[in-house]
MMTF fields as JSON, N, C-alpha, C and O atoms, coordinates in Angstrom:
{
  "mmtfVersion": "1.0.0",
  "mmtfProducer": "UNKNOWN",
  "numBonds": 395,
  "numAtoms": 396,
  "numGroups": 99,
  "numChains": 1,
  "numModels": 1,
  "chainsPerModel": [1],
  "groupsPerChain": [99],
  "chainIdList": ["A"],
  "bondAtomList": [4, 2, 8, 6, 12, 10, 16, 14, 20, 18, 24, 22, 28, 26, 32, 30, 36, 34, 40, 38, 44, 42, 48, 46, 52, 50, 56, 54, 60, 58, 64, 62, 68, 66, 72, 70, 76, 74, 80, 78, 84, 82, 88, 86, 92, 90, 96, 94, 100, 98, 104, 102, 108, 106, 112, 110, 116, 114, 120, 118, 124, 122, 128, 126, 132, 130, 136, 134, 140, 138, 144, 142, 148, 146, 152, 150, 156, 154, 160, 158, 164, 162, 168, 166, 172, 170, 176, 174, 180, 178, 184, 182, 188, 186, 192, 190, 196, 194, 200, 198, 204, 202, 208, 206, 212, 210, 216, 214, 220, 218, 224, 222, 228, 226, 232, 230, 236, 234, 240, 238, 244, 242, 248, 246, 252, 250, 256, 254, 260, 258, 264, 262, 268, 266, 272, 270, 276, 274, 280, 278, 284, 282, 288, 286, 292, 290, 296, 294, 300, 298, 304, 302, 308, 306, 312, 310, 316, 314, 320, 318, 324, 322, 328, 326, 332, 330, 336, 334, 340, 338, 344, 342, 348, 346, 352, 350, 356, 354, 360, 358, 364, 362, 368, 366, 372, 370, 376, 374, 380, 378, 384, 382, 388, 386, 392, 390],
  "bondOrderList": [1, 1, 1, 1, 1, 1, 1, 1, 1, 1, 1, 1, 1, 1, 1, 1, 1, 1, 1, 1, 1, 1, 1, 1, 1, 1, 1, 1, 1, 1, 1, 1, 1, 1, 1, 1, 1, 1, 1, 1, 1, 1, 1, 1, 1, 1, 1, 1, 1, 1, 1, 1, 1, 1, 1, 1, 1, 1, 1, 1, 1, 1, 1, 1, 1, 1, 1, 1, 1, 1, 1, 1, 1, 1, 1, 1, 1, 1, 1, 1, 1, 1, 1, 1, 1, 1, 1, 1, 1, 1, 1, 1, 1, 1, 1, 1, 1, 1],
  "groupList": [{"groupName": "MET", "atomNameList": ["N", "CA", "C", "O"], "elementList": ["N", "C", "C", "O"], "formalChargeList": [0, 0, 0, 0], "bondAtomList": [1, 0, 2, 1, 3, 2], "bondOrderList": [1, 1, 2], "singleLetterCode": "M", "chemCompType": "L-PEPTIDE LINKING"}, {"groupName": "LYS", "atomNameList": ["N", "CA", "C", "O"], "elementList": ["N", "C", "C", "O"], "formalChargeList": [0, 0, 0, 0], "bondAtomList": [1, 0, 2, 1, 3, 2], "bondOrderList": [1, 1, 2], "singleLetterCode": "K", "chemCompType": "L-PEPTIDE LINKING"}, {"groupName": "VAL", "atomNameList": ["N", "CA", "C", "O"], "elementList": ["N", "C", "C", "O"], "formalChargeList": [0, 0, 0, 0], "bondAtomList": [1, 0, 2, 1, 3, 2], "bondOrderList": [1, 1, 2], "singleLetterCode": "V", "chemCompType": "L-PEPTIDE LINKING"}, {"groupName": "ILE", "atomNameList": ["N", "CA", "C", "O"], "elementList": ["N", "C", "C", "O"], "formalChargeList": [0, 0, 0, 0], "bondAtomList": [1, 0, 2, 1, 3, 2], "bondOrderList": [1, 1, 2], "singleLetterCode": "I", "chemCompType": "L-PEPTIDE LINKING"}, {"groupName": "GLY", "atomNameList": ["N", "CA", "C", "O"], "elementList": ["N", "C", "C", "O"], "formalChargeList": [0, 0, 0, 0], "bondAtomList": [1, 0, 2, 1, 3, 2], "bondOrderList": [1, 1, 2], "singleLetterCode": "G", "chemCompType": "PEPTIDE LINKING"}, {"groupName": "ALA", "atomNameList": ["N", "CA", "C", "O"], "elementList": ["N", "C", "C", "O"], "formalChargeList": [0, 0, 0, 0], "bondAtomList": [1, 0, 2, 1, 3, 2], "bondOrderList": [1, 1, 2], "singleLetterCode": "A", "chemCompType": "L-PEPTIDE LINKING"}, {"groupName": "THR", "atomNameList": ["N", "CA", "C", "O"], "elementList": ["N", "C", "C", "O"], "formalChargeList": [0, 0, 0, 0], "bondAtomList": [1, 0, 2, 1, 3, 2], "bondOrderList": [1, 1, 2], "singleLetterCode": "T", "chemCompType": "L-PEPTIDE LINKING"}, {"groupName": "TYR", "atomNameList": ["N", "CA", "C", "O"], "elementList": ["N", "C", "C", "O"], "formalChargeList": [0, 0, 0, 0], "bondAtomList": [1, 0, 2, 1, 3, 2], "bondOrderList": [1, 1, 2], "singleLetterCode": "Y", "chemCompType": "L-PEPTIDE LINKING"}, {"groupName": "LEU", "atomNameList": ["N", "CA", "C", "O"], "elementList": ["N", "C", "C", "O"], "formalChargeList": [0, 0, 0, 0], "bondAtomList": [1, 0, 2, 1, 3, 2], "bondOrderList": [1, 1, 2], "singleLetterCode": "L", "chemCompType": "L-PEPTIDE LINKING"}, {"groupName": "ARG", "atomNameList": ["N", "CA", "C", "O"], "elementList": ["N", "C", "C", "O"], "formalChargeList": [0, 0, 0, 0], "bondAtomList": [1, 0, 2, 1, 3, 2], "bondOrderList": [1, 1, 2], "singleLetterCode": "R", "chemCompType": "L-PEPTIDE LINKING"}, {"groupName": "SER", "atomNameList": ["N", "CA", "C", "O"], "elementList": ["N", "C", "C", "O"], "formalChargeList": [0, 0, 0, 0], "bondAtomList": [1, 0, 2, 1, 3, 2], "bondOrderList": [1, 1, 2], "singleLetterCode": "S", "chemCompType": "L-PEPTIDE LINKING"}, {"groupName": "HIS", "atomNameList": ["N", "CA", "C", "O"], "elementList": ["N", "C", "C", "O"], "formalChargeList": [0, 0, 0, 0], "bondAtomList": [1, 0, 2, 1, 3, 2], "bondOrderList": [1, 1, 2], "singleLetterCode": "H", "chemCompType": "L-PEPTIDE LINKING"}, {"groupName": "GLU", "atomNameList": ["N", "CA", "C", "O"], "elementList": ["N", "C", "C", "O"], "formalChargeList": [0, 0, 0, 0], "bondAtomList": [1, 0, 2, 1, 3, 2], "bondOrderList": [1, 1, 2], "singleLetterCode": "E", "chemCompType": "L-PEPTIDE LINKING"}, {"groupName": "ASN", "atomNameList": ["N", "CA", "C", "O"], "elementList": ["N", "C", "C", "O"], "formalChargeList": [0, 0, 0, 0], "bondAtomList": [1, 0, 2, 1, 3, 2], "bondOrderList": [1, 1, 2], "singleLetterCode": "N", "chemCompType": "L-PEPTIDE LINKING"}, {"groupName": "PRO", "atomNameList": ["N", "CA", "C", "O"], "elementList": ["N", "C", "C", "O"], "formalChargeList": [0, 0, 0, 0], "bondAtomList": [1, 0, 2, 1, 3, 2], "bondOrderList": [1, 1, 2], "singleLetterCode": "P", "chemCompType": "L-PEPTIDE LINKING"}, {"groupName": "PHE", "atomNameList": ["N", "CA", "C", "O"], "elementList": ["N", "C", "C", "O"], "formalChargeList": [0, 0, 0, 0], "bondAtomList": [1, 0, 2, 1, 3, 2], "bondOrderList": [1, 1, 2], "singleLetterCode": "F", "chemCompType": "L-PEPTIDE LINKING"}, {"groupName": "TRP", "atomNameList": ["N", "CA", "C", "O"], "elementList": ["N", "C", "C", "O"], "formalChargeList": [0, 0, 0, 0], "bondAtomList": [1, 0, 2, 1, 3, 2], "bondOrderList": [1, 1, 2], "singleLetterCode": "W", "chemCompType": "L-PEPTIDE LINKING"}, {"groupName": "ASP", "atomNameList": ["N", "CA", "C", "O"], "elementList": ["N", "C", "C", "O"], "formalChargeList": [0, 0, 0, 0], "bondAtomList": [1, 0, 2, 1, 3, 2], "bondOrderList": [1, 1, 2], "singleLetterCode": "D", "chemCompType": "L-PEPTIDE LINKING"}, {"groupName": "CYS", "atomNameList": ["N", "CA", "C", "O"], "elementList": ["N", "C", "C", "O"], "formalChargeList": [0, 0, 0, 0], "bondAtomList": [1, 0, 2, 1, 3, 2], "bondOrderList": [1, 1, 2], "singleLetterCode": "C", "chemCompType": "L-PEPTIDE LINKING"}],
  "groupTypeList": [0, 1, 2, 2, 3, 3, 4, 5, 4, 2, 2, 4, 2, 6, 6, 5, 7, 7, 8, 5, 9, 10, 4, 11, 12, 2, 6, 2, 2, 12, 1, 12, 6, 12, 5, 5, 6, 8, 5, 10, 5, 4, 13, 5, 4, 8, 3, 5, 14, 4, 11, 10, 15, 5, 16, 5, 10, 14, 10, 5, 14, 1, 12, 8, 8, 9, 10, 8, 6, 2, 17, 17, 6, 5, 8, 9, 2, 13, 14, 15, 1, 5, 14, 4, 0, 0, 15, 16, 4, 8, 9, 15, 8, 9, 12, 18, 13, 5, 12],
  "groupIdList": [1, 2, 3, 4, 5, 6, 7, 8, 9, 10, 11, 12, 13, 14, 15, 16, 17, 18, 19, 20, 21, 22, 23, 24, 25, 26, 27, 28, 29, 30, 31, 32, 33, 34, 35, 36, 37, 38, 39, 40, 41, 42, 43, 44, 45, 46, 47, 48, 49, 50, 51, 52, 53, 54, 55, 56, 57, 58, 59, 60, 61, 62, 63, 64, 65, 66, 67, 68, 69, 70, 71, 72, 73, 74, 75, 76, 77, 78, 79, 80, 81, 82, 83, 84, 85, 86, 87, 88, 89, 90, 91, 92, 93, 94, 95, 96, 97, 98, 99],
  "secStructList": [7, 7, 7, 7, 7, 5, 7, 7, 1, 2, 2, 2, 2, 2, 2, 2, 2, 2, 2, 2, 2, 2, 6, 7, 7, 7, 7, 7, 5, 7, 1, 1, 1, 1, 1, 1, 7, 1, 6, 6, 6, 1, 1, 6, 6, 7, 7, 7, 4, 4, 4, 7, 7, 7, 1, 1, 1, 1, 1, 6, 6, 1, 6, 6, 6, 2, 2, 2, 2, 7, 1, 1, 1, 1, 1, 7, 7, 7, 6, 6, 1, 7, 6, 6, 2, 2, 2, 2, 2, 2, 2, 2, 2, 2, 2, 7, 1, 7, 7],
  "xCoordList": [0.825, -0.061, 0.829, 1.606, 0.368, 1.141, 0.76, -0.048, 1.19, 1.278, 2.069, 3.29, 1.143, 1.529, 1.252, 0.247, 2.436, 2.061, 2.78, 3.918, 1.927, 2.041, 2.759, 2.093, 4.008, 4.577, 5.815, 5.524, 6.835, 7.832, 8.275, 9.417, 7.496, 8.033, 7.557, 6.957, 7.968, 8.206, 7.111, 7.443, 6.014, 4.712, 5.304, 5.738, 5.337, 5.032, 6.218, 5.923, 7.599, 8.743, 8.094, 7.405, 7.929, 8.105, 6.884, 7.192, 5.869, 4.452, 5.367, 5.503, 5.917, 6.411, 7.327, 7.306, 7.972, 8.886, 8.17, 8.582, 7.392, 6.662, 6.164, 6.542, 5.328, 4.186, 5.63, 5.432, 6.81, 7.479, 7.958, 8.24, 8.337, 8.75, 7.977, 8.569, 6.825, 5.396, 5.631, 5.344, 6.251, 6.331, 5.177, 4.49, 5.305, 4.137, 5.364, 6.535, 4.802, 5.426, 4.861, 3.684, 6.149, 5.769, 6.566, 7.794, 5.844, 6.268, 6.465, 5.812, 6.947, 6.71, 6.741, 7.228, 6.429, 5.506, 6.306, 5.739, 7.0, 7.333, 7.581, 8.487, 6.936, 7.266, 8.548, 9.024, 8.907, 10.644, 11.544, 11.143, 12.594, 13.505, 14.432, 15.332, 14.234, 14.785, 13.33, 12.132, 14.065, 12.637, 12.358, 13.197, 11.579, 11.125, 11.725, 12.584, 11.367, 11.484, 10.284, 10.442, 9.586, 8.102, 7.631, 8.23, 6.367, 5.796, 7.372, 8.18, 7.647, 8.903, 9.684, 9.908, 10.109, 11.504, 10.717, 11.351, 9.394, 9.033, 8.408, 7.616, 9.094, 8.44, 7.48, 7.119, 6.58, 5.742, 5.933, 6.85, 5.084, 4.89, 5.53, 5.523, 6.052, 6.829, 5.331, 4.75, 5.132, 4.334, 4.831, 4.558, 5.268, 5.708, 4.839, 4.878, 3.868, 3.269, 3.736, 3.469, 4.538, 5.379, 6.206, 6.514, 6.34, 6.759, 5.768, 6.01, 4.585, 3.563, 3.4, 3.992, 2.574, 2.319, 1.696, 1.986, 0.739, -0.282, 0.715, 1.839, 0.592, 1.048, 1.244, 2.294, -0.35, -0.816, -0.55, -1.348, 0.88, 0.745, 1.454, 1.473, 2.054, 2.861, 4.032, 4.735, 4.488, 5.79, 6.58, 7.703, 5.178, 5.82, 6.087, 6.345, 5.911, 6.892, 7.907, 8.495, 8.839, 10.301, 10.645, 11.864, 10.044, 10.373, 9.888, 9.968, 9.364, 9.283, 10.233, 10.471, 10.81, 12.456, 13.321, 14.216, 13.244, 14.576, 14.195, 15.322, 13.561, 13.024, 14.341, 15.085, 14.468, 14.871, 16.226, 16.76, 16.651, 18.292, 18.952, 20.068, 17.964, 18.494, 17.295, 16.155, 17.811, 17.22, 16.299, 15.581, 16.515, 15.832, 14.874, 14.728, 14.153, 13.069, 11.915, 12.076, 10.629, 9.871, 9.046, 8.414, 8.734, 8.05, 9.122, 9.972, 9.392, 10.08, 9.701, 8.912, 10.308, 9.763, 10.968, 11.943, 10.579, 11.291, 11.241, 11.526, 10.861, 10.544, 10.467, 9.727, 11.485, 12.14, 11.71, 12.054, 10.969, 10.437, 8.791, 8.264, 8.313, 7.082, 6.609, 5.841, 7.202, 6.919, 5.22, 4.796, 4.673, 2.982, 2.659, 1.832, 3.424, 2.47, 3.065, 3.065, 3.461, 3.779, 2.299, 2.204, 1.116, 0.008, -0.393, -0.622, -0.312, -1.01, -0.113, -0.557, 1.441, 2.162, 1.888, 2.275, 1.307, 0.699, -0.35, -0.619, -0.991, -2.537, -2.574, -3.153, -1.226, -0.993, -0.214, -0.65, 0.612, 1.079, -0.059, 0.342, -0.778, -1.994, -2.612, -2.593, -3.002, -3.779, -2.374, -2.551, -1.263, -0.145, -0.33, 0.244, -1.053, -1.403, -1.963, -2.201, -2.184, -2.652, -4.115, -4.439, -4.885, -6.235, -6.806, -8.018],
  "yCoordList": [-1.026, -0.153, 1.51, 1.886, 2.25, 3.766, 4.188, 3.495, 5.366, 5.853, 7.242, 7.364, 8.21, 9.722, 10.209, 10.742, 9.924, 10.851, 12.537, 12.944, 13.072, 14.416, 15.03, 15.244, 15.345, 15.894, 14.934, 13.836, 15.324, 14.361, 14.772, 14.593, 15.141, 15.17, 13.649, 12.692, 13.779, 12.396, 11.407, 10.263, 11.699, 10.995, 10.448, 9.297, 11.362, 11.12, 10.111, 8.968, 10.407, 9.598, 8.776, 8.251, 8.202, 7.123, 6.131, 4.957, 6.248, 6.154, 5.627, 4.404, 6.281, 5.936, 4.302, 3.155, 5.117, 4.048, 2.691, 1.73, 2.448, 1.39, 0.527, -0.566, 1.416, 1.472, 0.931, -0.024, 1.445, 0.827, -0.176, -0.838, -0.892, -1.576, -2.759, -3.813, -2.702, -3.477, -4.104, -5.263, -3.076, -3.473, -2.264, -2.464, -1.383, -0.179, 0.896, 1.098, 1.43, 2.33, 3.645, 3.959, 4.329, 5.79, 6.798, 6.747, 7.762, 9.277, 10.146, 11.132, 10.323, 12.072, 13.184, 13.2, 14.009, 15.092, 16.561, 16.608, 17.245, 18.12, 19.489, 19.614, 20.243, 21.937, 22.359, 23.36, 22.138, 22.288, 22.234, 21.808, 22.51, 22.146, 20.968, 20.402, 20.762, 19.788, 18.988, 19.231, 17.965, 16.766, 17.127, 17.885, 16.861, 17.44, 18.643, 18.577, 19.635, 20.815, 21.891, 22.703, 21.606, 22.32, 21.879, 22.192, 21.02, 20.237, 19.411, 19.916, 18.592, 17.926, 17.663, 16.833, 19.099, 20.041, 20.516, 20.478, 20.884, 20.812, 19.932, 20.155, 19.014, 17.854, 17.421, 16.815, 17.123, 16.927, 15.018, 14.692, 14.175, 12.713, 12.07, 10.842, 12.79, 11.887, 12.391, 13.474, 11.302, 10.714, 10.662, 9.478, 11.074, 10.788, 10.832, 11.986, 10.256, 11.132, 11.09, 11.977, 9.892, 10.347, 12.202, 12.675, 12.841, 13.808, 14.982, 15.96, 14.573, 15.369, 16.456, 16.28, 17.48, 18.648, 19.408, 19.865, 20.154, 21.163, 22.171, 22.07, 23.005, 23.952, 25.162, 25.695, 25.537, 26.744, 26.531, 26.146, 26.926, 26.339, 27.326, 28.335, 27.235, 28.246, 27.996, 28.947, 26.726, 26.45, 27.23, 27.73, 27.095, 27.283, 28.717, 28.857, 29.886, 30.627, 30.556, 31.547, 29.707, 29.462, 28.39, 28.31, 27.588, 26.855, 27.417, 26.786, 28.828, 28.985, 30.295, 30.818, 30.726, 31.164, 30.579, 30.901, 29.655, 28.686, 28.151, 28.11, 27.907, 27.411, 28.654, 28.155, 29.879, 30.761, 30.103, 29.752, 29.956, 29.348, 28.108, 27.939, 27.233, 25.517, 25.029, 25.492, 23.886, 23.261, 21.862, 21.255, 21.68, 20.254, 19.898, 18.935, 21.644, 21.699, 21.014, 20.81, 20.567, 20.609, 21.593, 21.067, 22.912, 23.942, 24.444, 24.707, 24.663, 25.376, 26.333, 26.044, 27.741, 28.699, 29.8, 30.361, 29.822, 30.605, 32.361, 32.833, 32.985, 34.385, 35.077, 36.013, 34.355, 35.224, 34.398, 34.723, 33.383, 32.357, 33.091, 33.411, 33.15, 33.483, 34.81, 34.813, 36.224, 37.216, 37.701, 38.509, 36.736, 37.227, 36.579, 37.098, 35.288, 34.9, 35.578, 34.891, 36.848, 37.742, 37.627, 36.999, 38.426, 38.551, 37.198, 37.001, 36.341, 35.06, 34.417, 33.872, 34.65, 34.444, 35.547, 35.349, 36.5, 36.965, 36.4, 35.773, 36.458, 35.646, 34.499, 34.139, 33.859, 32.221, 32.862, 32.395, 33.632, 33.762, 34.386, 34.537, 34.613, 35.481, 33.954, 33.869, 33.059, 31.502, 30.675, 29.731, 31.317, 30.304, 30.688, 31.732, 30.104, 30.306, 29.017, 28.006, 29.187, 27.937, 27.53, 26.477, 28.185, 28.015, 27.081, 26.867],
  "zCoordList": [-0.004, 0.127, 0.216, 1.094, -1.019, -0.685, 0.405, 1.024, 0.938, 2.703, 2.482, 2.376, 2.439, 2.754, 3.88, 4.351, 4.328, 5.808, 6.273, 6.037, 6.811, 6.776, 7.913, 8.926, 7.908, 8.971, 9.713, 10.188, 9.746, 9.708, 11.606, 12.03, 12.211, 13.326, 14.216, 13.726, 15.437, 16.119, 15.791, 15.482, 15.826, 15.353, 14.288, 14.236, 13.312, 11.418, 11.335, 10.984, 11.631, 11.584, 11.973, 11.099, 13.421, 13.564, 13.027, 13.23, 12.536, 12.365, 10.985, 10.95, 10.011, 8.922, 8.937, 8.493, 9.685, 9.936, 10.374, 9.725, 11.13, 11.365, 9.648, 9.226, 9.076, 7.877, 6.913, 6.162, 6.944, 5.876, 6.133, 5.135, 7.643, 8.008, 7.714, 7.486, 7.697, 7.363, 5.931, 5.63, 5.016, 3.791, 2.856, 1.855, 3.453, 3.328, 2.004, 2.328, 0.634, 0.221, 1.225, 1.403, 1.843, 2.509, 2.118, 2.052, 1.845, 1.76, 2.635, 2.295, 3.486, 4.366, 3.822, 2.692, 4.188, 3.487, 4.534, 5.625, 4.449, 6.078, 5.324, 4.5, 5.579, 4.983, 5.711, 5.176, 6.24, 7.505, 6.604, 5.521, 6.67, 6.294, 7.056, 6.436, 7.975, 8.81, 9.448, 9.308, 10.179, 10.862, 12.179, 12.666, 12.782, 14.197, 14.719, 15.599, 14.28, 14.474, 15.416, 16.328, 14.975, 15.442, 16.756, 17.784, 16.748, 18.293, 18.408, 19.187, 17.903, 18.391, 19.483, 20.363, 18.893, 19.295, 21.048, 22.102, 20.93, 21.905, 23.237, 24.154, 22.859, 23.934, 23.351, 24.36, 22.505, 21.961, 21.395, 20.642, 21.838, 21.591, 22.921, 23.003, 23.908, 24.912, 25.972, 26.052, 26.545, 27.272, 29.04, 29.236, 30.151, 31.618, 32.305, 32.733, 32.825, 33.81, 35.209, 36.021, 35.511, 36.503, 36.877, 37.971, 35.443, 35.886, 35.41, 34.703, 36.02, 35.697, 37.049, 38.114, 36.797, 37.993, 37.924, 36.818, 38.412, 38.139, 37.532, 38.023, 36.696, 36.038, 36.964, 37.324, 37.332, 37.995, 39.648, 40.503, 39.783, 41.783, 42.104, 41.399, 43.046, 44.095, 43.63, 43.289, 43.514, 42.825, 41.824, 41.772, 40.79, 39.142, 38.305, 37.109, 39.518, 39.163, 39.529, 39.098, 40.353, 40.111, 39.34, 39.184, 38.834, 38.125, 36.512, 35.458, 36.734, 35.172, 34.834, 33.745, 36.518, 36.056, 35.821, 35.039, 36.411, 36.502, 34.666, 34.172, 33.97, 32.668, 31.838, 30.994, 32.101, 31.295, 31.426, 30.374, 32.192, 32.074, 31.645, 31.155, 31.953, 32.322, 31.468, 31.5, 30.603, 29.826, 30.064, 29.269, 31.043, 31.361, 32.713, 33.466, 32.519, 33.405, 32.725, 31.522, 33.338, 33.089, 32.518, 31.602, 32.656, 31.645, 31.125, 31.975, 30.132, 29.184, 28.251, 27.351, 28.406, 27.93, 27.126, 27.625, 26.07, 24.879, 24.436, 23.336, 25.472, 25.193, 23.758, 23.458, 22.843, 22.293, 20.868, 19.731, 21.202, 20.201, 19.798, 18.733, 21.371, 21.512, 22.134, 23.096, 21.423, 22.323, 22.975, 23.801, 22.103, 22.011, 23.417, 24.167, 23.783, 24.878, 26.616, 27.638, 26.547, 27.805, 28.715, 29.769, 28.012, 28.425, 29.447, 30.64, 28.056, 29.001, 30.226, 31.237, 29.823, 31.018, 32.24, 33.391, 31.9, 33.567, 33.658, 34.682, 32.876, 33.646, 34.55, 35.575, 33.26, 34.127, 35.669, 36.722, 35.72, 36.95, 37.84, 38.994, 37.734, 38.612, 38.972, 40.2, 38.549, 38.679, 39.833, 40.603, 39.615, 40.685, 41.852, 42.16, 42.744, 43.917, 44.504, 43.845, 46.06, 46.874, 46.858, 47.407, 46.349, 46.452, 45.57, 45.598]
}
């Protein structure tokens, strides 16, 4: 069977791999110049329930500030990639209380 996969992120590439391994003729279409540069680069596709936490918690502001300088945080923010998120971030911080 001929199959077209749209998107060369972690899910698209993995799907293409298993389909090709099963004998299908697979074509992967990606609009970016490299694979896994958008959602996959931001941890998409990773399910780690052991690392789950409530985002809007009293500890979130500290974690958010830490994420600006450290790469291994659960919450990662790059203000230069999404400057429009500033207003969302301010509303988010307002919800980070113990209630």
